[in-house]
C-alpha positions in Angstrom: -36.9 -28.4 -32.8 -37.3 -24.8 -33.5 -33.6 -24.5 -31.7 -32.0 -26.9 -33.7 -33.3 -24.8 -36.7 -32.1 -21.9 -35.6 -28.8 -23.1 -34.9 -28.3 -24.8 -38.3 -29.3 -21.8 -40.1 -26.9 -19.3 -37.8 -23.8 -20.7 -37.2 -23.3 -17.8 -34.6 -26.3 -18.6 -32.9 -25.1 -22.0 -32.3 -21.8 -20.9 -30.9 -23.8 -18.9 -28.5 -25.6 -21.7 -27.6 -22.2 -23.7 -27.1 -20.6 -21.3 -25.0 -23.7 -20.7 -22.7 -22.7 -23.1 -20.3 -19.2 -21.6 -19.8 -20.5 -18.2 -19.3 -23.1 -19.6 -16.8 -20.2 -21.0 -14.9 -18.1 -17.8 -14.9 -21.1 -15.8 -13.7 -21.4 -18.3 -10.8 -17.9 -17.6 -10.1 -18.3 -13.8 -9.8 -17.9 -12.4 -6.1 -19.2 -9.1 -4.1 -17.0 -8.7 -1.3 -18.2 -6.9 1.5 -16.4 -5.5 4.4 -17.3 -7.3 7.9 -14.4 -6.9 10.0 -15.5 -8.3 13.6 -15.0 -5.9 16.6 -13.1 -7.3 19.6 -10.6 -9.5 17.3 -6.9 -9.3 16.7 -4.0 -10.8 14.8 -0.6 -11.0 15.4 1.5 -9.9 12.3 4.7 -11.0 11.6 6.5 -9.6 8.5 9.8 -10.6 6.6 11.6 -8.3 4.2 14.5 -8.8 2.2 15.8 -5.9 0.6 18.6 -5.6 -2.2 20.0 -2.1 -3.0 23.0 -0.3 -5.0 23.0 2.8 -2.7 26.7 3.7 -1.8 27.1 3.3 2.0 24.4 0.8 2.6 24.5 -2.7 2.7 24.0 -4.8 -0.3 21.2 -6.9 1.0 19.5 -7.1 4.1 17.0 -9.5 6.1 14.5 -7.9 8.5 12.0 -9.5 10.3 9.3 -7.6 12.5 6.4 -8.7 14.7 3.7 -6.6 15.6 -0.2 -6.7 16.3 -3.7 -5.3 14.6 -6.8 -5.1 16.8 -9.9 -4.3 15.7 -12.5 -2.9 18.5 -16.1 -0.7 18.3 -16.3 3.0 18.1 -19.2 5.3 17.6 -18.4 6.1 13.9 -17.7 2.4 13.0 -14.4 0.6 13.9 -11.2 1.6 15.4 -8.2 -0.2 13.9 -4.9 -0.2 15.8 -1.4 -1.4 14.3 1.6 -1.9 16.4 3.6 -1.3 18.5 6.3 -3.9 17.3 9.4 -4.9 17.5 12.4 -6.1 15.4 13.4 -9.7 15.7 16.0 -9.6 13.6 17.6 -7.4 11.0 19.6 -3.8 10.6 19.5 -1.8 13.9 18.9 1.4 11.5 16.9 2.2 8.3 18.0 4.1 5.2 17.9 7.4 6.6 19.7 6.5 9.9 16.6 6.1 12.0 16.5 3.5 14.4 14.6 0.4 13.0 13.5 -0.5 16.6 11.9 3.2 16.7 10.1 2.6 13.3 8.7 -0.8 14.2 7.5 0.7 17.7 5.4 3.2 15.8 1.3 2.7 16.7 -1.2 3.7 14.3 -4.8 4.2 15.0 -7.2 5.0 12.6 -11.3 4.9 12.3 -13.0 3.4 9.4 -17.1 3.1 8.7 -19.0 -0.3 9.1 -18.7 -0.7 5.4 -14.9 -0.4 5.4 -14.4 3.3 4.2 -11.2 4.9 6.0 -12.8 8.2 7.7 -9.5 9.8 9.9 -6.9 9.2 12.0 -7.3 8.8 15.6 -5.7 10.4 18.3 -3.2 12.6 16.2 -1.3 14.0 18.7 0.2 10.8 19.9 0.8 10.3 16.5 2.5 13.7 16.0 4.7 13.3 19.3 5.9 9.7 17.8 6.9 10.9 14.5 9.0 14.1 16.2 10.5 11.5 18.7 11.2 9.1 15.5 12.7 12.2 13.3 14.9 13.5 15.9 18.0 12.1 15.1 17.7 12.7 11.5 17.2 16.3 12.2 20.3 16.3 14.5 22.2 15.3 11.5 20.7 18.0 9.3 21.6 20.5 11.7 23.9 22.4 9.4 21.5 22.0 6.5 19.8 24.8 4.7 16.7 25.5 6.5 14.4 24.7 3.5 15.7 21.3 3.6 15.0 20.7 7.3 11.6 22.3 6.9 11.1 19.6 4.0 12.0 16.8 6.3 9.3 17.9 8.7 6.6 18.5 6.3 7.1 15.4 4.5 6.3 13.8 8.1 3.3 16.0 8.8 0.0 14.5 10.1 -1.7 15.4 6.7 1.1 13.1 4.8 0.8 10.1 7.4 -3.0 10.4 7.3 -3.3 10.1 3.2 -0.4 7.2 3.5 -2.6 5.3 6.0 -5.5 5.9 3.8 -3.9 4.6 0.6 -2.8 1.5 2.6 -6.4 0.9 3.9 -7.7 1.5 0.3 -5.5 -0.8 -1.6 -6.1 -3.5 1.0 -10.1 -3.2 1.5 -12.1 -0.6 -0.1 -10.3 -1.5 -3.8 -12.1 -4.8 -3.0 -15.3 -3.6 -2.3 -15.7 -1.2 -5.0 -17.0 -3.6 -7.2 -18.2 -7.2 -7.8 -15.7 -9.6 -9.6 -15.5 -12.1 -12.0 -11.8 -14.0 -12.5 -9.4 -11.6 -14.2 -11.5 -8.3 -13.8 -9.5 -5.4 -13.2 -10.0 -1.8 -11.8 -7.8 1.0 -12.4 -7.8 3.9 -10.0 -6.0 7.2 -9.4 -4.6 8.5 -6.1 -3.8 11.8 -5.4 -0.9 11.9 -2.7 0.9 15.0 -0.9 4.6 15.6 -2.4 6.9 15.4 0.4 8.4 18.4 1.8 6.1 20.6 0.0 2.8 22.7 1.1 -0.4 21.8 -1.0 1.4 19.9 -3.6 0.3 16.5 -4.7 1.0 14.0 -7.3 -0.8 11.1 -9.1 -0.3 7.4 -8.2 -2.0 4.8 -10.6 -3.0 1.3 -9.5 -4.5 -1.4 -10.9 -6.6 -4.0 -8.9 -7.1 -7.8 -10.3 -9.3 -10.4 -9.1 -7.4 -14.1 -9.4 -10.0 -16.1 -7.9 -10.5 -18.3 -4.6 -7.4 -19.7 -2.9 -6.7 -21.4 0.4 -6.0 -19.5 3.2 -2.8 -20.1 5.1 -3.5 -22.7 8.0 -1.9 -20.3 10.6 -4.0 -17.3 9.7 -7.1 -19.3 11.5 -9.3 -17.9 8.7 -11.5 -20.0 6.0 -11.7 -19.6 2.3 -9.9 -16.8 0.8 -10.0 -14.8 -2.2 -6.8 -13.8 -4.2 -6.0 -10.2 -5.5 -3.4 -8.5 -7.4 -2.4 -4.7 -6.8 0.0 -2.9 -9.2 0.9 0.6 -7.9 3.1 3.0 -10.4 4.8 6.5 -9.4 6.6 7.7 -12.3 9.0 10.6 -12.8 6.3 12.1 -15.1 3.4 12.4 -12.8 6.0 14.0 -10.0 7.2 16.1 -12.2 4.4 18.9 -11.8 4.7 18.9 -8.0 8.5 19.0 -8.2 8.7 22.1 -10.2 6.2 23.8 -7.9 8.1 22.9 -5.2 11.5 24.7 -7.0 9.4 27.6 -7.1 8.1 27.5 -3.5 12.2 27.4 -2.7 12.5 30.8 -4.9 14.3 28.4 -7.9 13.1 29.6 -11.1 15.3 27.5 -13.5 13.3 24.5 -14.2 16.4 23.0 -15.5 17.2 22.3 -12.1 15.0 19.5 -12.1 17.3 17.6 -14.2 20.0 17.2 -11.2 17.3 15.9 -9.0 17.0 12.4 -8.5 13.1 11.3 -8.7 12.1 8.0 -7.3 10.2 5.8 -9.8 8.3 3.0 -8.0 6.4 -0.2 -9.0 4.8 -2.1 -6.4 3.1 -5.5 -6.9 1.1 -6.8 -4.1 -0.7 -10.3 -4.0 -3.1 -10.3 -1.3 -5.4 -13.2 0.3 -8.3 -12.1 2.2 -11.0 -14.1 4.1 -13.9 -14.1 1.8 -16.4 -13.8 4.4 -15.1 -10.6 6.1 -12.1 -9.5 4.0 -9.8 -9.9 6.9 -5.9 -10.2 5.5 -4.5 -13.5 5.8 -1.5 -12.9 3.9 0.3 -10.3 1.5 3.6 -10.5 -0.6 4.7 -7.2 -1.8 7.6 -6.6 -4.4 8.7 -3.0 -4.6 11.1 -1.6 -7.1 12.7 1.9 -7.0 14.9 3.5 -9.5 16.5 6.9 -9.5 19.0 8.5 -11.8 20.5 11.9 -12.3 24.1 13.5 -13.1 24.9 13.8 -9.4 24.0 10.6 -8.0 24.1 8.2 -11.1 22.0 5.2 -11.1 20.2 4.0 -7.7 18.3 1.0 -7.6 16.6 -1.0 -4.6 14.3 -3.7 -4.6 12.6 -5.5 -1.8 10.0 -8.1 -1.2 7.7 -8.5 2.0 5.8 -11.3 3.2 3.0 -10.4 5.7 1.3 -13.2 7.8 -1.7 -12.5 9.9 -2.7 -15.0 12.6 -6.1 -13.8 13.8 -7.8 -14.5 17.1 -11.5 -16.5 16.7 
């Protein structure tokens, strides 16, 4: 009776009472992801990338299919995760820079994460460095007559530090971001990352990403995983966020005229990833990533590339 009187006297209180069941239902749907990849498991990984480009001298459209493997093992510091080596089943024989597609697919990456899913470091950096040097050898031969600063920039862009930062960002966007908080459907999380600027010592630029929890979903049957959660991540890199690092790079090269930057094509990148992960362990079941890259300068005009990559995992039990 008292609740009825309150509802009649205070319409807002009545509205709160009416919405209470809905709020309770939403609260019940909230999830708190925890990293729990089991050691001793592995997954076959198949990726299919459809790319379109208006870059002169490159095909308008390509389709590339690669097959690789991911393995998880115990380590004194937590878990050792290894991706690759892989093979190209179909697609172009060379990438945009003339680097062998087969050589890129054959790259092996090994890194250490904690038992709670925190990226710790690359493992076996010597092997990684040797792989990168072998991969870059054909490109460096093509640049033999280029200015020394250009050759140095290419070497620095593939340094161990740059590779580690790239691997760490990839791990964060597919694991650590999800465990950063509890989620209700529609919740978002905004994060900023400092990434090393290619070809410049000690310079970084910022990438902004927004993570959104989309709710529960069925795992693909081939993944061998049970109930899944669906997350979406948007990663944005703009010319403005890269500009300070580019100006600093010009100074490193002895160029004081900042207007020179107007002639440099700076890639603006937007990446949208939808990912299904197993709710029990956070192991990936499937991801679809759409990437758009736009560059423009008086020297090159407008350059645009688009790609969609679907990655499908089949886990051992």
